C-alpha positions in Angstrom: 61.4 49.3 26.2 64.0 48.7 23.4 61.8 50.6 21.0 61.5 53.6 23.4 65.3 53.7 23.9 65.9 53.5 20.1 63.4 56.3 19.4 65.0 58.5 22.1 68.4 57.9 20.5 67.1 59.0 17.1 65.6 62.1 18.6 68.9 62.9 20.4 70.7 62.3 17.1 68.9 65.1 15.4 70.4 68.6 15.3 69.8 70.6 18.5 69.0 73.8 16.6 65.7 74.8 15.0 65.0 74.6 11.3 66.5 77.3 9.0 64.6 80.6 9.3 62.3 81.8 6.5 64.8 83.9 4.6 62.1 85.4 2.3 61.2 87.7 5.3 64.7 89.4 5.5 64.8 92.8 3.7 68.5 92.6 3.2 68.0 89.7 0.9 65.3 91.4 -1.2 67.7 92.8 -3.8 68.7 92.0 -7.3 71.7 89.8 -6.9 73.9 89.7 -10.0 77.0 87.8 -8.7 77.6 84.8 -6.5 80.1 86.7 -4.4 77.4 89.3 -3.5 75.2 86.5 -2.2 78.0 85.5 0.2 78.4 89.1 1.4 74.8 89.2 2.3 74.9 85.8 4.1 77.9 86.6 6.3 76.4 89.9 7.4 74.3 87.7 9.7 76.2 84.4 9.8 79.5 86.1 10.8 81.2 83.0 12.2 80.4 80.7 9.3 83.2 81.6 6.9 85.9 81.1 9.6 84.4 77.7 10.5 84.3 76.6 6.9 87.9 77.7 6.2 89.0 75.1 8.8 86.9 72.3 7.3 87.9 69.6 4.9 85.4 70.9 2.5 87.5 74.1 2.2 91.0 72.9 2.8 90.7 69.6 0.8 93.3 68.2 3.3 93.9 67.0 6.8 96.7 65.2 8.6 96.7 61.4 9.0 98.0 59.5 12.1 101.6 60.1 10.8 100.9 63.8 10.4 101.3 63.5 6.6 98.9 65.7 4.6 96.1 63.8 2.9 92.9 64.8 1.2 91.9 65.7 -2.3 94.7 68.4 -2.6 97.5 65.9 -2.0 96.3 62.4 -2.9 96.4 60.8 -6.3 93.2 59.3 -7.5 92.4 57.1 -10.5 89.8 59.5 -12.0 91.3 63.0 -12.5 94.6 62.0 -10.9 95.8 65.2 -9.3 94.6 68.7 -8.3 97.8 70.6 -8.2 98.4 71.1 -12.0 94.6 71.4 -12.7 93.7 73.6 -9.7 92.1 76.4 -11.7 89.4 74.0 -13.1 89.2 71.9 -10.0 88.2 75.1 -8.3 84.8 74.9 -10.1 83.9 72.2 -7.5 85.4 74.0 -4.5 83.1 75.7 -2.0 84.8 79.0 -2.7 84.9 80.9 -6.0 87.9 79.3 -7.7 91.4 78.2 -6.9 94.8 79.7 -7.9 96.5 77.8 -10.7 99.5 77.3 -8.3 97.5 75.6 -5.5 99.9 72.8 -4.4 100.3 72.8 -0.6 97.3 74.7 0.8 94.2 76.7 -0.2 94.0 80.3 0.8 91.0 81.7 2.7 88.4 83.7 0.8 84.6 84.1 0.3 82.6 80.9 0.8 79.9 79.8 -1.5 76.9 79.5 0.8 74.3 78.5 -1.8 76.1 75.4 -3.0 74.9 73.7 0.3 71.8 75.7 1.2 69.9 76.2 -2.1 66.5 74.5 -2.1 65.5 75.3 -5.7 67.7 72.6 -7.3 68.9 75.2 -9.8 72.0 76.5 -8.1 74.5 73.8 -9.0 74.0 74.8 -12.7 75.0 78.4 -11.8 77.9 77.2 -9.7 79.6 74.9 -12.2 79.1 77.2 -15.2 79.8 80.6 -13.8 83.5 80.7 -14.9 83.1 78.6 -18.0 84.2 75.3 -16.3 85.4 72.6 -18.6 82.4 70.5 -19.6 84.5 67.3 -19.3 84.9 67.8 -15.5 81.3 66.8 -15.1 80.3 65.3 -18.5 82.2 62.5 -20.1 80.5 63.5 -23.4 81.3 67.2 -23.1 77.7 67.9 -22.2 76.3 66.8 -25.6 73.6 64.7 -24.0 72.4 67.6 -21.8 72.5 70.0 -24.8 70.3 67.6 -26.8 67.8 67.6 -23.8 67.8 71.4 -23.6 67.2 71.6 -27.4 64.1 69.3 -27.0 62.8 70.3 -23.6 64.0 73.9 -23.1 66.0 75.2 -20.2 65.5 73.4 -16.9 67.2 75.8 -14.6 65.2 79.1 -14.5 65.4 80.4 -11.0 67.2 83.8 -10.5 69.9 84.3 -7.9 67.5 86.4 -5.8 64.8 83.6 -5.8 67.5 81.1 -4.7 68.6 83.4 -1.9 65.1 84.0 -0.6 64.4 80.2 -0.4 67.6 79.0 1.2 67.2 76.2 3.7 68.8 73.1 5.3 71.1 70.9 3.4 69.5 67.9 1.6 70.2 64.8 -0.4 70.0 67.0 -3.5 72.4 69.7 -2.4 75.0 67.2 -1.1 74.5 65.1 -4.2 75.1 68.0 -6.5 78.8 67.5 -5.8 79.1 64.0 -4.5 76.9 62.2 -7.0 78.6 63.6 -10.1 82.3 63.6 -9.3 84.3 61.3 -11.5 82.8 62.6 -14.7 79.2 61.4 -14.6 76.3 60.5 -12.3 77.4 57.7 -10.0 80.7 57.3 -11.8 83.1 57.5 -8.8 81.9 55.9 -5.6 79.5 53.2 -6.7 77.2 53.8 -3.7 76.4 57.5 -4.4 74.2 58.6 -7.4 71.1 60.6 -8.1 68.9 57.5 -7.6 69.1 58.2 -3.8 67.1 61.4 -4.2 63.9 59.4 -4.7 65.1 56.0 -3.5 62.8 53.1 -2.8 63.1 51.1 0.4 64.8 48.3 -1.6 67.4 50.8 -2.8 68.2 52.5 0.5 66.2 51.9 3.7 67.7 55.1 5.3 67.1 57.7 2.5 63.9 56.3 1.2 60.9 58.5 2.0 59.0 55.3 2.7 61.8 54.1 4.9 63.6 56.2 7.6 63.4 59.3 5.4 66.8 60.5 6.5 68.8 63.3 4.8 72.6 63.2 4.5 73.0 65.5 7.5 71.1 63.2 9.8 74.1 60.9 9.8 76.8 63.3 8.7 76.0 65.8 11.4 78.2 68.9 11.7 79.7 70.8 14.5 80.7 74.3 13.4 80.5 73.1 9.8 82.9 70.2 10.4 81.0 67.1 9.2 81.3 63.6 10.5 82.0 60.6 8.2 84.8 61.8 6.0 86.4 59.2 3.7 89.7 60.4 4.9 89.0 59.9 8.6 86.5 57.1 8.8 85.5 55.7 12.2 82.9 53.0 11.3 85.2 49.9 11.3 86.2 50.4 14.9 83.5 52.6 16.4 81.6 51.1 19.3 80.2 54.3 20.9 76.4 55.1 21.1 74.8 58.2 19.7 75.8 61.3 21.7 73.1 63.6 23.2 75.3 66.6 22.5 77.1 65.8 19.3 74.6 63.4 17.7 75.6 60.7 15.2 79.1 60.1 14.1 78.0 58.7 10.7 78.4 55.1 11.9 76.0 52.3 12.0 76.8 51.4 15.6 76.2 54.9 16.9 72.4 54.5 16.2 71.9 50.7 16.1 74.4 49.6 18.7 76.8 46.6 18.7 74.2 43.9 18.9 71.1 45.1 16.9 69.7 41.8 15.7 67.3 39.3 17.4 69.5 36.3 16.5 72.4 36.3 18.9 74.5 34.2 16.6 74.3 37.0 14.0 75.2 39.4 16.7 78.4 37.4 17.3 79.6 38.5 13.9 79.6 42.3 14.7 83.1 42.1 16.3 84.7 41.3 13.0 82.1 42.0 10.3 80.9 45.5 9.4 77.2 46.1 9.1 77.7 47.2 5.5 79.1 43.8 4.6 75.8 42.0 5.0 73.4 44.9 4.3 75.0 46.2 1.1 74.8 42.9 -0.9 75.3 44.7 -4.3 76.1 48.3 -5.3 75.4 50.6 -8.2 71.9 49.1 -8.2 69.8 52.2 -8.8 69.8 51.8 -12.6 72.8 54.1 -12.8 76.2 52.6 -13.8 79.4 53.2 -12.0 82.9 53.2 -13.5 85.0 50.1 -13.1 87.9 50.9 -15.3 89.5 54.0 -16.8 92.3 53.8 -19.3 93.9 57.2 -19.6 96.5 55.9 -22.0 93.9 55.7 -24.7 93.1 59.4 -24.6 94.2 61.8 -27.4 92.9 59.9 -30.4 91.1 62.3 -32.8 88.8 61.5 -35.8 89.8 61.8 -39.4 89.1 65.5 -39.4 91.4 65.8 -36.3 88.5 66.6 -34.0 87.7 65.0 -30.6 84.9 62.4 -30.5 83.0 60.2 -28.1 81.6 56.6 -28.4 78.8 55.1 -26.3 77.6 51.7 -25.2 74.0 50.4 -25.5 73.1 52.1 -22.2 74.3 55.5 -23.3 77.5 55.4 -21.2 80.6 57.0 -22.8 83.1 54.2 -23.4 85.5 56.3 -25.3 86.3 60.0 -25.3 89.2 61.7 -26.9 89.8 63.8 -23.8 89.6 61.0 -21.3 90.4 57.7 -23.0 88.5 54.4 -22.6 86.1 53.7 -19.7 84.1 50.6 -18.6 81.0 50.5 -16.3 79.0 48.1 -14.2 75.7 47.9 -12.4 74.4 45.7 -9.5 78.0 44.7 -8.8 79.3 42.4 -6.1 81.6 44.2 -3.6 85.1 43.2 -2.9 85.9 42.5 0.8 88.9 43.3 3.0 89.9 43.9 6.6 89.6 47.6 7.4 90.4 49.6 10.6 89.4 53.0 9.2 92.7 53.9 7.7 93.9 53.7 4.2 97.2 53.5 2.4 97.3 56.4 0.0 99.5 57.6 -2.9 100.9 61.0 -3.8 102.4 62.4 -7.0 106.0 61.2 -7.2 105.5 58.1 -5.1 107.2 54.8 -6.3 105.0 52.7 -8.7 104.5 49.0 -9.5 102.2 47.4 -12.0 98.8 46.7 -10.4 99.6 48.7 -7.3 96.8 50.0 -5.1 96.9 53.8 -4.9 94.2 53.8 -2.3 93.7 50.7 -0.2 92.5 49.6 3.3 95.0 48.3 5.8 96.2 44.9 4.8 96.5 43.4 8.3 93.8 41.3 9.8 92.4 44.1 12.0 89.3 46.2 12.3 86.3 44.6 10.6 85.6 43.0 7.2 84.2 45.7 5.0 82.8 45.9 1.5 84.5 48.0 -1.2 84.0 49.3 -4.7 87.2 48.4 -6.6 88.3 50.4 -9.6 91.2 50.1 -12.0 92.8 52.9 -14.0 95.9 53.4 -16.2 97.9 56.4 -15.1 101.2 57.9 -16.4 104.5 57.1 -14.7 108.2 58.0 -15.2 109.8 54.9 -16.7 113.3 55.8 -15.7 112.6 57.0 -12.1 109.7 54.6 -11.6 107.5 57.2 -9.9 103.8 58.3 -10.5 103.4 61.4 -12.7 100.8 64.2 -12.6 98.7 65.2 -15.6 97.9 68.6 -17.0 94.3 68.2 -18.2 93.0 71.8 -18.3 94.4 75.2 -19.0 94.5 78.0 -21.6 97.4 76.8 -23.8 98.1 73.8 -26.0 100.0 72.0 -23.3 96.8 71.0 -21.6 95.7 67.5 -22.7 92.1 68.7 -23.4 93.4 71.4 -25.7 96.3 69.9 -27.6 95.6 66.1 -27.0 99.4 65.6 -26.6 100.4 63.4 -23.7 104.1 64.5 -23.8 103.2 68.2 -23.5 100.6 67.5 -20.8 103.0 65.6 -18.6 105.9 68.1 -19.2 103.6 71.0 -18.1 102.3 69.1 -15.0 105.8 68.0 -13.8 107.0 71.6 -14.2 104.1 72.8 -12.0 105.2 70.2 -9.3 108.9 71.1 -9.9 109.6 67.4 -10.3 112.8 65.7 -11.5 111.2 64.1 -14.6 113.3 62.0 -17.0 111.1 62.8 -20.0 110.3 59.1 -20.6 106.8 58.2 -19.7 104.4 55.2 -20.0 101.2 54.1 -18.3 100.7 51.6 -15.5 97.6 49.9 -14.1 96.5 51.0 -10.6 93.8 49.9 -8.2 91.5 52.0 -6.0 89.4 50.7 -3.1 86.4 52.9 -2.1 84.4 51.9 1.0 80.6 51.3 0.5 78.3 52.9 3.0 75.2 53.9 1.1 72.5 51.9 -0.6 71.7 49.9 2.5 69.2 47.1 1.6 66.3 45.8 3.8 67.1 43.0 6.2 65.2 40.6 3.9 67.8 41.3 1.2 70.9 40.9 3.5 73.5 38.2 2.8 72.8 34.7 4.0 75.2 32.4 5.8 75.9 30.3 2.7 76.8 33.3 0.6 79.7 34.1 2.8 80.8 30.7 4.2 80.7 28.5 1.2 83.9 27.4 -0.5 83.7 29.9 -3.4 81.6 32.4 -1.5 82.1 36.1 -0.9 84.7 35.7 1.8 86.9 33.3 -0.2 89.7 35.8 -0.6 89.5 37.2 2.9 92.1 35.9 5.4 90.8 34.5 8.7 87.3 33.5 7.7 86.1 30.0 8.3 84.9 28.4 5.1 83.6 24.8 5.5 85.2 22.5 2.9 87.7 25.1 1.7 90.4 24.9 4.4 91.6 21.3 3.8 94.9 19.5 4.3 95.7 17.1 1.4 97.4 14.4 3.5 94.7 14.5 6.2 92.1 14.0 3.5 94.0 11.0 2.1 94.2 9.4 5.5 90.6 10.1 6.2 89.5 8.5 2.9 91.8 5.5 3.6 90.1 5.0 7.0 86.7 5.3 5.2 87.7 2.7 2.6 89.1 0.3 5.2 85.9 0.7 7.3 83.8 -0.2 4.3 86.1 -3.1 3.4 85.9 -4.4 7.1 82.1 -4.2 7.1 81.9 -6.0 3.7 84.4 -8.6 4.8 82.6 -9.2 8.0 79.4 -9.6 6.2 81.0 -12.0 3.6 82.4 -14.2 6.4 79.1 -14.4 8.2 77.4 -15.5 4.9 80.1 -18.1 4.2 79.9 -19.6 7.7 76.1 -19.5 7.7 76.0 -21.6 4.4 78.5 -24.1 5.9 76.3 -24.6 9.0 73.2 -25.2 6.8 
């Protein structure tokens, strides 16, 4: 009976509409498309509500309001990778689902034509068109300025050969590939940013991800991150999973949480089920991350950027695995694979940082709630050195891209880059800057391992186990009182002495009687 109920829940979780129609049959699409904007015009001729829906979504706005009604999202929040959008909006627009952003995008993103193909292309070629259409900075996606890909093209020839018309005629549902064309490669390289998202998920084995593996559940991203009018569940800015206890909805489907499909007590062992009140499913079922053979970034030192070679040209250096460990445009970077997560209590909300916020050495610019609430959750932790105003003790923006020499990637001058960025933000900048170490927590939700690879009791509850730094977790042998231990040992020693003394007296009196 349980299997029947679970199967029914999965069916109800699937979208309630039919698969995408065969667009190769539509005459309006059988034309020679020469621009991406023309494609959108053809799409919205039929899908006349789609643009308005997307203009309201976080994919377009890059913002939403948190519980305090403060604006959060990519547009407003500082991150340890490319720091800030506002002073780099023209180039950041290469990754937006429209066709570019205004250079003065600080508080909101204007409505405009939506790029339909970025999500609905099925050829695998479109992302190349998207990110190169306006001459996007190579360093946005490639730590090595695209040199590795150029070497591949020289030896193998062009990989992306579909025409726009061929892409339009073959559009379909979203897939791991289309979602991943953006989400796998942000942070400068494949798998660089999140730790649990990389191209290895496209053809994942069951051991790598039981949900996305074709031999496992065979799910696509949209099976969990289902949409209602192009609003997708499971945003990192409005996470529900630490507190969610609701089952899958027959009308709205999954909410991108484990519980919505698997329930609160999914295991046969009731003792294990007792953990679900305070331990997130991901904690036990993602024992390590960045384990698809693709490294993720663990540290980024922006302060080291700007060094040129003896001919005053930018250069890159690589580790033995081909990862860029130094680049003149980006500084020094470190990587890791098969990493142990960090663990913390999480109720679905984060403490976040904006340009101009106060700073302190080692501060967390994105962190889960520190109180003992929600559930214990696994995180990818990442450190980065970012610029700050020494006199005003506030976090500064960076001008990375642009057409003049003030952009760091043009002039390689930190002073000019920070001056230009603070002018864009109209900040009261003292002119005296340095760099400070920051910490970023990123929740882990992908790369779910089979039950056979889940954490064991001893891995969490031993003295130096995974939960050693998490408040409120019982660790046998770790939570001791020094004086109590001394008294206990004294009692043990006295007991041994009493037993030995009693035995000695019996032996003495026995000899006297004999």
